[in-house]
N, C-alpha and C positions, 0 to 999 in steps of 0.2 A: 504494500500500500504506500509506504513512504517513498519508494522509488518512483511510483506513478505520479505522486504529488510533486516530488522534486523535479522530475522530468517536465511536467506541465508548467511549473513556475520558472524553471531555468531559462526557457526560451524567451520569457517575457522580462524577468527581473535580473537575469544573469546569475552566474555562479556566486558572486559576492553577495548579491541580494538574498539568495537562498541560504547561504552560509550564515548571514546575519540573522535571518528569521529563525533558523535552526538553533543557532547559538543562544539567542535570547530565550527561546522556548526551553532549552536545556537548563539555563540559569534559573528560570522561574520554576520549573518542575523540580529542580534539585533542592529547592527549599523544603520540599516534602521528602524527597529521596536523595540525600546528599551524595550517595555513591554514583549517581548519574552524572555528576560534574566531570567525571573522567571522559565523557563522550562529547565534549565541546568540539566545535569546528577547529580545524588546524589553521595555522597562520597563513597557509596558502589558499585559504577559503574553500577547502574541500570538506565535504560531509562524508564521514566514513560510517556508512550504515552497517557494515560488517562488524566494526568495533562496537557500535551501539548494540547490535544483536548479541555480541559476546558478553558485554557488560550486563545486559538484561538476563541472559541465560544463566548467569551465576547466582541469580536471586531465586527465592522460593516462588512457587507458581502464583501465589496470590499477589505478591509484590510485583512480579513481572507483568501480570495482567493489568494491575492497577496503574503502573507507570506507563505502559503503552497507551492506555486510554487517556490518561492525564496529559501525556506529552503531545499526543495528537490533538486533543482539545485545546491545549495551550498554544500550539502552533497555529491552529485555525483562528483562535482569538487574537493573537498577535497580528496575524495577517489581516483580519477584519478591522482591527484597530488602526492599521496603517492605511488601508485602501477602501474600506467600507464593505458591507456585505454584498452589494450587487456586483461590484467588480471582482470580489473574491469568488463568488459563485461562477462568474463568467470565466475566470482564469482556471478554475478547477473543473470546468465542464467536461474536459477530456478524460478525467479520472472516472472509471466505472463507478456507478452509483452505489453498488454494494461494497465498494472500498471506501468511499468518502463518508 
């Protein structure tokens, strides 16, 4: 799901924009799950979803499910806060509905 969202947004806001959204979402979500802080975007503005998956996989099933949900919700809220709900929905229109 994250790869689909990143791909949809990268063509519009670029790699740096996606990395900034991702990084802000990680910082906000890490307030509840401090171990998530290790998954921040790299200095080269890359988002390492394999690293994120590895960090989440080391958690118990309840925390892993909760952080995935909260991180996705936080990412969406940060994006909506920046560009508004209408444009957000338009940008994510290419993401299959059962993923978004």
